[in-house]
Backbone as CSV, one residue per row, in Angstrom:
resi,resn,N_x,N_y,N_z,CA_x,CA_y,CA_z,C_x,C_y,C_z
1,MET,-100.285,-81.475,-128.360,-100.740,-83.043,-127.741,-99.884,-84.106,-128.372
2,PRO,-100.309,-85.087,-127.786,-98.993,-86.354,-128.373,-99.234,-86.770,-129.528
3,ILE,-98.568,-86.337,-130.342,-98.660,-86.614,-131.936,-98.593,-87.839,-132.278
4,CYS,-97.963,-88.705,-131.065,-97.112,-90.045,-131.394,-98.564,-91.178,-130.739
5,LEU,-99.825,-90.275,-130.486,-101.125,-91.044,-130.394,-101.653,-91.052,-131.278
6,ILE,-101.573,-89.940,-132.147,-102.170,-90.366,-133.655,-101.300,-91.224,-134.407
7,SER,-100.038,-90.721,-134.289,-98.990,-91.881,-135.338,-99.095,-93.241,-135.064
8,GLU,-99.409,-93.732,-133.686,-99.670,-94.868,-134.010,-100.756,-95.916,-134.056
9,VAL,-101.891,-94.769,-133.831,-103.069,-95.605,-134.210,-103.183,-95.629,-135.933
10,TYR,-102.869,-94.360,-136.533,-103.191,-94.455,-138.142,-101.794,-94.593,-138.812
11,SER,-100.781,-94.775,-137.952,-99.502,-95.507,-138.816,-99.297,-93.924,-139.858
12,LEU,-98.980,-92.538,-139.340,-98.787,-91.563,-140.156,-97.161,-91.288,-140.149
13,LYS,-96.463,-92.011,-140.731,-95.167,-91.523,-141.281,-94.910,-90.157,-141.509
14,ASP,-95.907,-89.691,-142.436,-95.235,-88.434,-143.344,-95.770,-87.229,-141.961
15,LEU,-95.882,-87.480,-140.547,-95.969,-86.717,-140.006,-94.950,-86.395,-138.856
16,GLY,-93.981,-87.361,-139.366,-92.820,-87.063,-138.915,-92.118,-87.864,-137.842
17,TRP,-93.386,-88.694,-136.935,-92.872,-89.847,-135.973,-93.261,-91.550,-136.994
18,GLY,-92.263,-91.920,-136.055,-92.285,-93.103,-136.221,-93.867,-94.136,-135.286
19,GLY,-94.056,-95.556,-135.969,-95.436,-95.809,-135.159,-94.556,-95.852,-133.719
20,ASN,-93.474,-96.132,-133.376,-93.245,-96.061,-132.053,-92.791,-94.863,-131.340
21,GLY,-93.323,-93.869,-131.829,-93.572,-92.649,-131.091,-92.137,-91.707,-131.539
22,LYS,-90.798,-92.681,-131.893,-89.693,-91.870,-132.258,-89.828,-90.405,-133.252
23,ARG,-88.886,-89.578,-133.123,-89.555,-88.425,-134.022,-88.667,-88.667,-134.579
24,ALA,-89.287,-88.189,-136.317,-88.058,-87.970,-137.433,-88.107,-86.906,-137.972
25,ASN,-88.183,-86.421,-139.048,-88.372,-85.393,-139.350,-89.809,-84.377,-139.147
26,TRP,-90.023,-83.589,-138.769,-90.992,-82.766,-138.363,-91.505,-82.071,-139.126
27,ASN,-92.642,-82.320,-140.021,-93.430,-81.811,-140.836,-94.671,-80.489,-140.654
28,LEU,-93.929,-79.404,-140.093,-94.498,-78.159,-139.434,-95.537,-78.068,-140.850
29,LYS,-95.647,-78.073,-141.977,-96.445,-77.706,-143.251,-97.589,-78.468,-143.088
30,LEU,-97.498,-79.864,-142.787,-98.564,-80.978,-142.723,-99.204,-80.727,-141.867
31,PHE,-98.738,-80.612,-140.299,-99.026,-80.492,-138.910,-100.363,-79.071,-139.177
32,ARG,-99.704,-78.221,-139.458,-100.241,-76.673,-139.336,-101.626,-77.045,-140.105
33,SER,-101.775,-77.986,-141.478,-102.693,-77.995,-142.023,-103.892,-78.715,-141.789
34,HIS,-103.460,-79.231,-140.738,-104.668,-80.513,-139.617,-105.019,-80.019,-138.477
35,MET,-104.553,-78.622,-138.539,-104.741,-77.927,-137.056,-105.403,-76.502,-137.000
36,GLY,-105.958,-76.096,-136.171,-106.800,-74.709,-135.742,-107.106,-74.753,-134.513
37,PHE,-107.280,-72.851,-134.518,-107.748,-72.121,-132.963,-109.037,-71.373,-133.334
38,HIS,-108.810,-70.564,-134.284,-110.054,-69.578,-134.164,-111.129,-70.463,-135.152
39,PRO,-112.428,-69.836,-134.732,-113.589,-70.553,-135.616,-113.504,-70.185,-137.021
40,ASP,-112.956,-69.020,-137.558,-113.175,-68.652,-138.399,-112.372,-69.851,-139.556
41,THR,-111.130,-70.235,-138.491,-110.145,-70.806,-139.277,-110.019,-72.526,-139.421
42,VAL,-110.978,-73.034,-138.421,-111.099,-73.854,-138.343,-112.515,-74.351,-139.519
43,VAL,-113.451,-73.358,-139.245,-114.225,-73.681,-140.294,-113.780,-73.934,-142.239
44,LYS,-113.114,-73.054,-142.151,-112.624,-72.733,-143.461,-112.006,-74.102,-144.162
45,LYS,-111.254,-74.526,-143.097,-110.378,-75.820,-143.665,-111.440,-77.032,-143.611
46,TRP,-112.522,-77.249,-142.403,-113.506,-78.414,-142.798,-114.270,-77.584,-144.305
47,LYS,-114.628,-76.792,-144.456,-115.168,-75.822,-145.711,-114.206,-76.508,-146.962
48,ALA,-112.895,-76.799,-146.942,-112.661,-77.021,-148.024,-111.856,-78.319,-148.000
49,LYS,-112.446,-79.140,-147.268,-112.329,-80.773,-147.514,-113.001,-81.176,-148.715
50,ARG,-112.130,-81.989,-149.507,-112.818,-82.844,-150.817,-112.673,-83.952,-150.614
51,SER,-111.736,-84.832,-149.760,-111.784,-85.981,-149.500,-111.341,-86.266,-148.184
52,ARG,-111.813,-87.453,-147.661,-111.925,-87.800,-146.566,-110.058,-87.630,-145.981
53,ASP,-110.053,-87.196,-144.862,-108.519,-87.166,-144.647,-108.485,-87.766,-142.932
54,TYR,-107.475,-88.084,-141.880,-107.262,-88.859,-141.326,-107.482,-88.047,-139.692
55,CYS,-107.412,-86.801,-139.692,-107.284,-86.159,-138.335,-107.376,-84.932,-138.520
56,PHE,-108.011,-84.096,-137.751,-108.042,-82.400,-137.246,-107.741,-82.571,-135.625
57,HIS,-106.905,-81.406,-135.648,-107.000,-80.780,-134.229,-107.399,-79.606,-133.750
58,TRP,-108.760,-79.155,-133.202,-108.903,-77.706,-132.776,-108.470,-77.677,-131.285
59,ASP,-107.297,-77.057,-131.280,-106.740,-76.538,-130.413,-107.198,-75.585,-129.232
60,ASP,-107.666,-76.136,-127.982,-108.162,-74.846,-126.771,-110.030,-74.667,-127.513
61,ALA,-110.384,-75.579,-128.077,-111.885,-75.769,-128.343,-112.674,-75.228,-127.313
62,GLY,-112.256,-75.543,-126.196,-113.494,-75.057,-125.056,-113.562,-73.687,-124.753
63,LEU,-112.611,-73.135,-125.364,-113.117,-71.151,-125.300,-114.165,-70.937,-126.398
64,TRP,-114.481,-71.855,-127.424,-115.568,-71.480,-128.447,-116.670,-72.931,-128.096
65,LEU,-116.399,-73.808,-128.039,-117.519,-74.900,-127.550,-117.619,-75.189,-126.279
66,HIS,-117.632,-74.280,-125.157,-117.885,-74.296,-123.512,-119.151,-75.080,-123.521
67,ASN,-119.328,-75.832,-122.637,-120.601,-76.306,-122.238,-121.575,-75.305,-121.531
68,LEU,-120.965,-73.987,-121.064,-122.255,-73.208,-120.962,-122.539,-72.226,-121.737
69,ASP,-122.130,-72.203,-122.867,-122.625,-72.202,-124.141,-123.463,-73.062,-124.944
70,PHE,-124.411,-74.128,-124.529,-124.793,-74.884,-125.393,-125.844,-74.387,-126.408
71,GLN,-126.651,-73.636,-125.468,-127.090,-72.806,-126.483,-126.915,-71.776,-127.784
72,ASN,-125.953,-71.510,-128.129,-125.390,-70.776,-128.573,-125.203,-71.614,-130.153
73,LYS,-125.818,-70.203,-131.465,-126.094,-70.985,-132.490,-124.876,-71.742,-132.866
74,PHE,-123.770,-71.251,-132.755,-122.181,-71.628,-133.316,-121.894,-73.338,-133.213
75,VAL,-122.398,-73.202,-131.298,-121.807,-74.592,-130.852,-122.979,-75.713,-131.614
76,LYS,-124.284,-75.453,-131.769,-125.302,-76.146,-132.361,-124.972,-76.736,-133.417
77,ALA,-123.991,-75.834,-134.163,-124.025,-75.831,-135.509,-122.686,-77.088,-135.884
78,VAL,-121.669,-76.660,-134.944,-120.660,-77.807,-134.292,-120.992,-79.077,-134.313
79,GLY,-122.127,-79.000,-133.275,-122.561,-80.637,-132.884,-123.382,-81.210,-134.062
80,LYS,-124.126,-80.745,-135.353,-124.952,-80.844,-136.192,-123.852,-81.480,-137.004
81,TYR,-122.852,-80.666,-137.323,-121.725,-81.107,-138.090,-121.004,-82.101,-137.293
82,MET,-120.992,-82.556,-136.451,-120.372,-83.948,-135.861,-121.011,-85.589,-136.426
83,GLN,-122.330,-85.016,-136.559,-123.112,-86.033,-137.119,-122.686,-86.906,-138.347
84,VAL,-122.070,-86.030,-139.231,-121.628,-86.102,-140.463,-120.393,-86.146,-140.903
85,VAL,-119.600,-85.584,-139.714,-118.157,-85.345,-140.361,-117.000,-86.461,-140.801
86,ARG,-117.808,-88.033,-140.557,-116.774,-88.945,-140.767,-116.486,-88.752,-142.507
87,ASN,-117.339,-88.311,-143.042,-117.448,-88.151,-144.486,-116.145,-86.981,-145.153
88,ASP,-115.589,-86.502,-144.055,-114.503,-85.488,-143.930,-113.136,-85.598,-143.243
89,TRP,-113.405,-86.443,-141.858,-112.311,-86.687,-141.156,-112.825,-88.074,-140.372
90,ALA,-111.714,-89.120,-140.119,-111.623,-90.050,-139.158,-111.878,-89.633,-138.235
91,CYS,-110.981,-88.855,-137.499,-110.952,-88.361,-135.979,-110.838,-86.799,-136.232
92,VAL,-111.306,-85.996,-134.842,-111.593,-84.854,-134.718,-110.601,-84.500,-133.333
93,ILE,-110.162,-84.024,-133.011,-109.239,-83.916,-131.634,-109.742,-82.524,-130.989
94,TYR,-110.509,-82.514,-130.072,-110.792,-81.158,-129.317,-110.032,-81.239,-128.271
95,THR,-108.867,-80.144,-127.565,-108.601,-80.089,-126.400,-109.264,-78.961,-125.800
96,ALA,-109.205,-79.171,-124.135,-109.449,-78.192,-123.280,-108.923,-78.686,-121.891
97,ILE,-109.259,-77.277,-121.026,-108.283,-78.261,-119.895,-108.975,-79.138,-119.334
98,SER,-110.178,-78.861,-118.872,-111.158,-80.619,-118.927,-112.052,-80.946,-119.621
99,LYS,-112.270,-82.702,-119.657,-113.374,-82.370,-120.283,-114.633,-82.176,-120.383
100,GLU,-115.088,-81.610,-119.332,-116.585,-81.222,-119.320,-116.586,-79.409,-119.580
101,ASP,-115.383,-78.865,-119.780,-115.789,-77.720,-120.936,-116.062,-77.848,-122.025
102,ILE,-115.853,-78.743,-122.806,-116.574,-79.111,-124.201,-118.054,-79.704,-123.980
103,VAL,-119.044,-78.995,-125.041,-119.747,-79.273,-124.651,-120.997,-80.703,-124.845
104,SER,-121.634,-80.869,-123.823,-122.091,-82.434,-123.830,-122.180,-82.811,-124.916
105,LYS,-123.030,-82.314,-126.268,-123.367,-83.241,-127.187,-122.377,-83.456,-127.914
106,ILE,-121.453,-82.746,-127.670,-120.209,-83.146,-128.800,-119.417,-84.539,-128.187
107,ARG,-119.113,-83.862,-126.681,-118.094,-84.931,-125.704,-119.012,-86.056,-125.730
108,GLY,-120.045,-86.176,-125.405,-120.903,-87.327,-125.343,-121.120,-88.264,-126.238
109,LEU,-120.791,-87.942,-127.650,-121.138,-88.835,-128.963,-120.237,-90.044,-128.396
110,ARG,-121.343,-91.067,-129.146,-120.696,-92.242,-128.806,-119.156,-92.820,-129.351
111,ASN,-118.636,-93.507,-128.616,-117.335,-93.743,-128.855,-116.215,-93.306,-128.936
112,THR,-116.744,-92.131,-128.159,-115.548,-90.605,-128.081,-114.411,-91.382,-127.268
113,VAL,-113.611,-91.079,-127.572,-112.489,-91.341,-127.065,-111.781,-89.890,-125.860
114,ILE,-111.621,-90.416,-124.776,-111.121,-89.221,-123.788,-109.664,-89.499,-123.570
115,VAL,-108.807,-88.255,-123.555,-107.745,-88.699,-123.367,-107.106,-87.549,-122.454
116,GLU,-106.914,-88.304,-121.269,-106.383,-87.126,-120.055,-104.955,-86.856,-119.750
117,ILE,-104.431,-85.903,-119.957,-102.848,-85.738,-120.063,-102.686,-85.305,-118.395
118,THR,-101.453,-85.925,-117.524,-101.129,-85.749,-116.472,-99.601,-85.905,-116.216
119,LYS,-99.113,-85.236,-115.051,-97.871,-85.172,-114.962,-96.994,-86.192,-114.562
120,ASP,-97.801,-87.535,-114.793,-97.493,-88.581,-114.019,-95.749,-89.201,-114.675
121,GLY,-94.774,-89.196,-113.715,-93.753,-89.439,-114.655,-92.722,-88.317,-114.718
122,CYS,-93.240,-87.240,-114.643,-92.486,-85.770,-114.437,-91.586,-85.793,-113.526
123,THR,-90.139,-85.824,-113.774,-89.012,-85.602,-112.756,-88.386,-84.373,-112.999
124,LYS,-87.175,-84.128,-112.152,-86.235,-83.075,-112.700,-85.488,-83.103,-113.884
125,THR,-84.810,-84.032,-113.862,-84.740,-84.487,-115.121,-85.066,-84.599,-116.363
126,HIS,-86.633,-84.861,-116.258,-87.465,-85.111,-117.450,-88.769,-84.341,-117.094
127,PRO,-88.406,-82.672,-116.990,-89.493,-81.797,-116.674,-90.888,-81.968,-117.869
128,ASN,-90.673,-82.381,-118.851,-91.493,-82.057,-119.838,-92.068,-83.816,-120.005
129,ARG,-92.281,-84.825,-119.314,-92.458,-85.814,-119.707,-94.200,-86.007,-119.084
130,ARG,-94.902,-86.599,-119.785,-96.519,-86.410,-119.598,-97.025,-87.821,-120.081
131,THR,-97.671,-88.008,-119.077,-98.822,-89.264,-119.272,-100.040,-89.393,-120.159
132,ALA,-100.160,-89.769,-120.966,-101.948,-89.726,-121.707,-102.420,-90.893,-121.238
133,THR,-103.571,-90.779,-120.972,-104.666,-92.324,-120.380,-105.924,-91.925,-121.163
134,ALA,-106.310,-92.984,-122.276,-107.279,-92.948,-123.095,-108.520,-93.576,-122.120
135,TYR,-109.659,-93.387,-122.422,-110.883,-93.988,-122.129,-111.847,-93.845,-122.719
136,ILE,-113.226,-94.991,-122.643,-114.509,-94.466,-123.213,-115.273,-94.395,-121.931
137,ILE,-116.242,-93.568,-122.026,-117.409,-93.524,-121.234,-118.353,-94.532,-121.582
138,ARG,-118.975,-95.321,-121.178,-119.801,-96.279,-121.485,-120.975,-96.171,-120.797
139,LYS,-121.665,-96.707,-121.014,-123.225,-96.892,-119.773,-123.424,-98.515,-119.519
140,GLY,-123.681,-99.062,-118.594,-123.878,-100.306,-118.297,-125.484,-100.621,-118.394
141,TRP,-125.693,-102.175,-118.507,-127.281,-101.792,-118.464,-128.235,-101.234,-117.500
142,ARG,-127.788,-101.036,-116.432,-128.611,-100.084,-115.436,-128.415,-98.366,-115.739
143,GLY,-127.751,-98.246,-116.919,-127.690,-96.760,-117.024,-126.352,-95.882,-116.211
144,ARG,-125.379,-96.754,-115.544,-124.423,-96.241,-114.690,-123.132,-96.363,-115.889
145,GLU,-122.571,-95.062,-115.448,-121.419,-94.668,-116.647,-120.203,-95.682,-115.907
146,TYR,-119.346,-95.928,-116.756,-118.001,-96.590,-116.570,-117.211,-96.106,-117.509
147,LYS,-115.585,-96.089,-116.999,-114.730,-95.753,-118.088,-114.240,-97.578,-118.516
148,ASP,-114.547,-97.149,-119.581,-113.831,-98.643,-120.616,-111.921,-97.660,-120.876
149,PHE,-111.270,-98.193,-120.721,-110.008,-98.182,-120.712,-109.348,-98.556,-121.964
150,GLN,-108.664,-97.809,-122.503,-108.112,-97.547,-124.071,-106.716,-98.070,-124.070
151,TRP,-105.851,-97.280,-123.695,-104.486,-97.263,-123.672,-103.757,-96.213,-122.633
152,THR,-102.317,-96.435,-122.239,-102.006,-95.345,-121.751,-100.548,-94.852,-122.610
153,GLU,-100.141,-94.048,-122.599,-98.945,-93.487,-122.985,-97.732,-92.275,-122.530
154,THR,-96.630,-92.430,-122.500,-95.777,-91.611,-122.000,-95.139,-90.785,-123.058
155,PHE,-95.248,-89.763,-122.854,-94.839,-89.066,-124.335,-93.830,-87.476,-123.478
156,ASP,-93.192,-86.775,-124.514,-92.549,-85.596,-124.148,-93.301,-84.780,-124.638
157,SER,-94.122,-83.401,-123.631,-94.690,-82.516,-124.136,-93.944,-81.370,-124.642
158,HIS,-92.469,-81.653,-124.784,-91.959,-80.212,-125.706,-92.405,-80.139,-127.336
159,VAL,-92.495,-78.945,-127.088,-92.854,-78.270,-128.500,-91.670,-78.225,-129.121
160,PRO,-91.510,-78.655,-130.691,-90.354,-78.696,-131.306,-89.867,-77.401,-131.677
161,GLY,-88.575,-77.026,-131.697,-88.900,-75.634,-132.171,-86.927,-75.451,-131.835
162,THR,-86.304,-74.229,-132.449,-84.627,-73.747,-132.325,-85.038,-72.342,-131.689
163,TYR,-84.336,-72.224,-130.693,-84.495,-70.543,-129.968,-83.029,-69.937,-130.855
164,ILE,-82.896,-69.296,-131.205,-81.470,-68.293,-131.709,-81.210,-67.073,-130.396
165,ILE,-80.403,-66.982,-129.796,-80.127,-66.428,-128.801,-78.858,-65.513,-128.703
166,ASN,-79.259,-64.196,-128.346,-78.312,-63.027,-128.889,-77.224,-63.294,-127.334
167,ARG,-75.966,-62.377,-127.559,-74.944,-62.240,-126.340,-75.518,-62.297,-125.249
168,LYS,-76.504,-61.598,-124.925,-77.120,-60.657,-123.752,-78.176,-62.050,-123.097
169,GLY,-78.013,-63.453,-123.901,-78.845,-64.245,-123.476,-80.486,-63.916,-123.629
170,GLN,-80.767,-63.140,-124.615,-82.389,-62.536,-124.999,-82.751,-63.554,-126.438
171,VAL,-83.541,-64.369,-126.306,-84.633,-65.164,-127.616,-84.667,-64.107,-128.660
172,VAL,-83.823,-64.194,-130.158,-84.283,-63.168,-130.853,-84.931,-63.656,-132.039
173,LYS,-85.194,-64.855,-132.004,-85.704,-65.745,-132.923,-86.077,-67.094,-132.692
174,LYS,-87.533,-67.669,-132.995,-87.729,-69.089,-132.798,-88.286,-69.179,-134.011
175,VAL,-87.891,-70.770,-134.446,-87.766,-71.191,-135.850,-88.836,-72.371,-135.440
176,GLY,-89.016,-73.503,-136.227,-89.583,-73.957,-136.425,-91.438,-74.405,-135.725
177,PHE,-91.841,-75.259,-135.705,-93.355,-75.497,-134.801,-93.555,-74.336,-133.406
178,TYR,-92.543,-74.387,-132.775,-92.823,-73.248,-131.702,-93.049,-71.800,-132.440
179,GLY,-92.210,-71.384,-133.377,-91.743,-70.346,-133.923,-93.461,-69.840,-134.331
180,TRP,-93.937,-70.898,-134.964,-95.396,-70.374,-135.125,-96.542,-70.436,-134.221
181,TYR,-96.195,-71.509,-133.436,-97.317,-72.049,-132.241,-97.297,-70.496,-131.463
182,LYS,-96.246,-70.317,-130.959,-96.056,-69.038,-129.745,-97.101,-67.988,-130.041
183,PRO,-97.072,-67.175,-131.505,-97.209,-66.118,-131.233,-99.058,-66.414,-131.568
184,VAL,-99.480,-67.509,-132.327,-100.631,-67.773,-132.279,-101.560,-68.028,-130.939
185,ARG,-100.988,-68.643,-130.259,-100.930,-68.864,-128.751,-101.148,-67.627,-127.944
186,ASP,-100.166,-66.454,-128.172,-100.482,-65.495,-127.134,-101.879,-64.504,-128.138
187,ARG,-102.008,-64.578,-129.551,-103.081,-63.461,-129.646,-104.022,-64.532,-129.306
188,TYR,-104.018,-65.714,-129.178,-105.318,-66.204,-128.869,-105.940,-65.833,-127.437
189,SER,-104.832,-66.275,-126.381,-105.229,-65.472,-125.376,-105.418,-64.192,-125.118
190,GLN,-104.478,-62.959,-125.784,-105.244,-61.512,-125.891,-106.414,-61.845,-126.224
191,MET,-107.282,-62.274,-127.087,-108.397,-62.139,-127.666,-109.457,-62.663,-126.424
192,ALA,-108.772,-63.460,-125.692,-110.187,-64.260,-124.606,-110.135,-63.144,-123.796
193,LYS,-109.044,-62.644,-123.432,-108.874,-61.492,-122.192,-109.754,-60.286,-122.878
194,GLU,-109.670,-60.003,-123.814,-110.556,-58.900,-124.841,-111.983,-59.098,-124.519
195,LEU,-112.493,-60.533,-124.847,-113.892,-61.143,-124.971,-114.065,-61.045,-123.253
196,MET,-113.325,-61.450,-122.480,-113.655,-61.122,-120.890,-114.061,-59.872,-120.754
197,SER,-112.993,-58.864,-121.042,-113.093,-57.342,-120.710,-114.436,-56.882,-121.297
198,LYS,-114.682,-56.989,-122.563,-115.639,-56.691,-123.268,-117.101,-56.946,-122.203
199,THR,-117.233,-57.971,-122.151,-118.232,-58.682,-120.836,-118.067,-58.233,-119.915
200,ALA,-117.228,-57.647,-118.950,-117.119,-57.064,-118.118,-117.519,-55.668,-118.160
201,LYS,-117.123,-55.253,-118.869,-117.558,-53.480,-119.506,-119.336,-53.261,-119.606
202,GLU,-119.354,-54.454,-120.229,-121.104,-54.428,-120.481,-122.307,-54.920,-119.023
203,GLU,-121.562,-55.853,-118.260,-121.841,-56.113,-116.926,-121.704,-54.517,-115.911
204,SER,-120.597,-54.121,-116.164,-120.622,-52.584,-115.433,-121.344,-51.353,-115.690
205,ASP,-121.353,-51.302,-117.293,-122.292,-50.533,-117.924,-124.053,-50.642,-117.219
206,PHE,-124.143,-51.723,-117.133,-125.541,-52.312,-116.871,-125.524,-51.898,-115.236
207,ASP,-124.908,-52.221,-114.748,-125.135,-52.008,-113.114,-124.410,-50.395,-112.935
208,ILE,-124.869,-49.572,-112.800,-124.176,-48.294,-112.524,-123.584,-48.220,-111.356
209,LYS,-124.412,-49.000,-110.322,-123.474,-48.694,-108.687,-122.399,-49.431,-109.181
210,PHE,-121.861,-50.550,-109.988,-120.555,-51.070,-109.746,-119.767,-50.278,-110.631
211,LYS,-120.014,-49.435,-111.443,-118.634,-48.861,-112.238,-118.129,-47.625,-111.169
212,GLY,-116.810,-47.714,-111.114,-115.396,-47.145,-110.333,-115.449,-48.048,-109.169
213,MET,-116.220,-49.097,-108.752,-115.872,-49.658,-107.446,-114.338,-50.413,-107.894
214,GLN,-113.798,-50.617,-106.578,-112.785,-51.216,-106.789,-112.683,-53.140,-106.147
């Protein structure tokens, strides 16, 4: 996610970014403490809060808070927590492929800022350049929705980290943020595939005629 967005809003010098988005000293420990993937990890960090903090980032939250699962008890519980979340966090970021992936009772909270990331400005010489456009969805007096533009920002989506490459050109070690992020992301992806496989098996077991079909 564009860390400089948070940095500019909250002036978080400790995150390793200046107010102008320039990278300084990347604070991996601090960033990891304000980020989570799996619901167990996220909830544990939320429950451990004893004082108000500035921001928490739930990465790939669309997997667990998907709009199609609006009747799920856990999804409902998160929605209720959002009613009192400001006791713990000034800002909670949920990331997903599309804003519609996040259940509407969370996505539609008043004054929620939607940030869309596009490849505007991406070129051959700057392949990691992205543009973040932020807006709030509001309703007019006739109930019609419109986008209330907030800000736009260009940033580099390259994940901080260093590669150690052997003589064969193979990556033998990844250090820094990427060294932590990539294995977690891979496990998360594998977990989603296993969940899909389990559901597919349940469906095929239910429909005997389906089993064995190509």
